[in-house]
C-alpha positions in Angstrom: 14.2 -13.9 -6.9 15.2 -10.6 -6.1 13.3 -7.2 -6.9 15.4 -6.4 -9.6 14.3 -9.9 -11.1 10.5 -8.4 -11.2 10.9 -5.5 -13.1 10.3 -3.1 -10.4 12.8 -0.7 -11.4 11.7 -0.4 -15.0 8.5 0.4 -13.1 10.2 3.2 -10.7 11.5 4.5 -14.0 8.1 4.8 -15.4 6.7 6.6 -12.2 9.9 9.1 -12.0 9.1 9.9 -16.2 5.6 10.6 -15.7 6.4 12.7 -12.4 8.9 14.4 -14.6 6.3 15.0 -17.1 3.6 16.6 -15.0 6.6 18.9 -13.6 7.8 20.1 -16.6 4.2 20.3 -18.2 3.1 22.5 -15.2 6.0 24.9 -15.7 6.2 25.6 -19.5 3.2 23.3 -21.0 -0.5 23.0 -20.7 -2.1 23.0 -17.4 -4.2 19.9 -18.8 -1.1 17.9 -19.6 0.3 18.4 -16.1 -3.0 17.5 -14.4 -3.2 14.1 -16.7 0.5 13.2 -15.7 0.2 13.8 -12.2 -3.2 11.3 -12.2 -1.0 9.0 -14.1 2.0 9.2 -11.8 -0.3 8.7 -8.7 -1.9 5.6 -10.4 1.2 4.0 -11.2 2.6 4.5 -7.8 -0.1 3.5 -6.1 0.1 -0.1 -8.5 3.3 -0.5 -8.0 3.1 0.0 -4.0 0.2 -2.4 -4.0 2.4 -4.9 -6.1 5.5 -4.8 -3.7 2.9 -5.0 -0.9 0.9 -8.2 -2.2 3.9 -9.7 -3.6 3.8 -13.5 -2.9 7.7 -13.8 -2.6 8.2 -11.0 0.1 4.8 -9.0 0.6 4.3 -7.6 4.1 8.0 -8.3 5.1 9.0 -5.3 6.6 11.9 -6.1 9.1 11.7 -2.8 11.1 7.9 -4.2 12.1 8.6 -8.0 12.4 7.2 -9.5 15.2 7.8 -13.0 16.4 6.6 -15.3 19.4 9.6 -17.2 20.8 7.4 -19.7 22.5 4.0 -20.6 23.4 3.2 -18.5 26.5 2.3 -20.2 29.6 -1.5 -19.8 30.8 -1.6 -20.3 34.6 -4.9 -20.2 36.5 -5.6 -18.1 39.4 -5.1 -20.7 42.1 -1.8 -22.4 41.0 1.4 -21.3 42.2 3.5 -20.1 39.6 
């Protein structure tokens, strides 16, 4: 299943909407609404990040950081010739 099938784009849209509400409220609305919307955006984005990282399907899968061992390393004692 891909990320699109799990509803993550909808969650990203909700995060973007709360951030937009916070910016709009900071510009022309009450300051308390801007602060509440910014804290909601922070909580939602943290939740989305943790959902993506701890996903059982592909969590902790970062192609630019993947390191794999090709074979079991050979361990030689000091007295053995290599």
